[in-house]
Residue, then its C-alpha position, 0 to 999 in steps of 0.5 A: m183543604h189541608q194547609l200546606s206549610i214549607g219550613g214555616l212558609q204558609l201557602k194559600v193554595p197547595i200548588i207549586q208551579g214547576g220550574m221550566g227552562v230554558g226561559i219558560s218560567l221566569h219572573g212573569l209566570a212565577s209572580a203571577v202564580a205567587n199572586e194567586g197563593g201558590v209558589g211561583v218558581i223561576s228556572s235558573a237554567g240557561l239564564g246566561l244566554l237570556y242575559r248575554h247583554l249583561s255580560k259576554d261571560y256565561l257564568e257571570a251573565s247567569i248570576l246577573g240574570l238570576r238577580e234580575e229575575i228575582r228583582k223583577a218577580r219581587e216587584k210584581t208580588n209579595g207572594i212566595i218565590g222559588i228558584n229551580i236549580m238543576v244539580a247537573l248544571t255546571n254553575f249549580e253552586d253559583m245559582v244556589r249561592t246567588s239565590i240564598e244571597e237574594k233571600v229567595d223563599l225556597i230552592i227546589a233542586g233536582a236532576g241529580l241528588p243535591l247532597d250538599l245543598p245545606k252547606y251553602l246556607k249562612k246563619d242569617s239565611i231564610t231560604k228553604l231547601v226542597p230536593i226533588v227525588s224519584s224514590g223513597r230510597a233517594a229521599k232517605i239518603i238525602c235526609e240522612k246525609w243532610k242531618s248527619l253532615y249539616n244537622y238539617l232536614p229538607d223543608a219539603i220533598v218533591v217526588e217527581g214521577p215518570k209522567a213529568g216533562g223534560h228530563l226524567g230521573f228514571k231509566t227508559a224502561q221504568i217510565t212505563d213500568e207500573d211499579f214506578r207510577l207516581e201513585v206508587l212512589i208517593p206512599d213509599v216516600v211518605q213512609e220513609v220521610a215519616v221516620f225522620e218526622e217522628t224522630y226529629h219532630q219536624e214536618i217534611p211535607v211530600i209534594a207530588a209532581g209529574g202528570i198532575y193536571n186538574g183538581e181531581d188529580i190533586y185530590n187523588i194524589m193527596q189522598l195517598g199522602a202528598k201534602g201538595v203538588q208541583m205542576g208545570t205543563q198546565f202553566v205553559t199555556t197561560e198568558e203570563c208564561d214567559a215563553s213565546i206564543e209559538f211555544k204555547n201553541t205547540y202544546i195546544q196543537a199537539s196530539e197524544e201521539d206527539v208527546s214522546i220520550i226522547v234520548s237527551p244529549v245529557g244522558m237522561p231520557g226526556r219527554a218532549i213534543n215530537n217535531d221535524f227537528l227531533e225527527a232529523v235527530k233520529r235520522g242522524e242529520k243534526k250535529p252541533i257546530n260548537c258548544p256556546v257554553k258548558c251548561i250540563k256536567t254530563c254533556n259530551v260535546e264530542t258525541t252529542p248530536y246537538c246542543i240542548i241549551s241552544a235547541l231549548m233556547n230556540a224553542y223558547r223564542g219560537n224557532f222550532k226549525a232548530g229546537y223543540a218543546f219539553a212537555g209533560a205527558n198531558a200536554f196534549k190536553a191543552t186547548k186554549i191560552r188563559t190567565v194564571k188567575a183563571l187556571m188557579h181558580d179552576l184548579v182550586s174549585e175542582l179540588k174544593a168540589k172533591y173535598a165537598v163530596l167527601e164531607t157530605a159522603 
């Protein structure tokens, strides 16, 4: 297998665990993945609610919660730990500054273009910066902006395709458009990034995300130019995933028809597992009582049919009467709960098997 290096960080396995909020990927899951040689990722979304016992102020609780999650992860692993931070978060800057101060290995930023992310780095910062994009054009814009304004290029770029879970960086019509398949996006981004790699003599590995489910998927997408993958869905049904058992069982019990596209209150299409709560939303039966926090910049409290952070928090805790689970397109394939170690072993074995076939061909 090819060795994946992100800004000098050497991964033993070319797998980044996707950052899943609210509460789905915290220190428990992240540290387990890191211990197996991949990148374990903590989601910063909603930490202010998870850590309300530390402060009644959501913004302060988010900062304290993030510091606590990083500390707990470091106690469990010497591996690589990243933080996923949505650009759309109202406390995006707080989460970035805190992550850098805590010297996390890398920040993965999406749900918007993180055009000013390098400005938060200090002279002694060690944190690597990895933007998420959904097109070659977006990758080019970020590289140009970062280089011209901060003399910095991304340490890697994650390309998230339309089969991902949660909020998607595509218009609804593009999600099923063959021209926007991950297999089309990867070569496009690789070609754009190659210009900057050659010009500035710096490697910028492209990481594929969205719909990657097994070792064969990893192999196939790497043949198109990806140097590694980011996976979320597979890690939900692991013992170490920080979500409730009810959340994990939602994946196991889902049929292919249950995994569907929804209209999120934040103005983006999203992929989730359909349930009674979402059916009620479609009928117009749900209305938010109040907004506990202004968590997303694009959410309009006056018109939104429900509070998304509350719905996701309820799902994390197992209350699906008042929430639902985001999920990737392949969530229905889950059949059992296993350890991260077992999952990573299977993925690596499947990937190595494909390379072995190639070598003997």
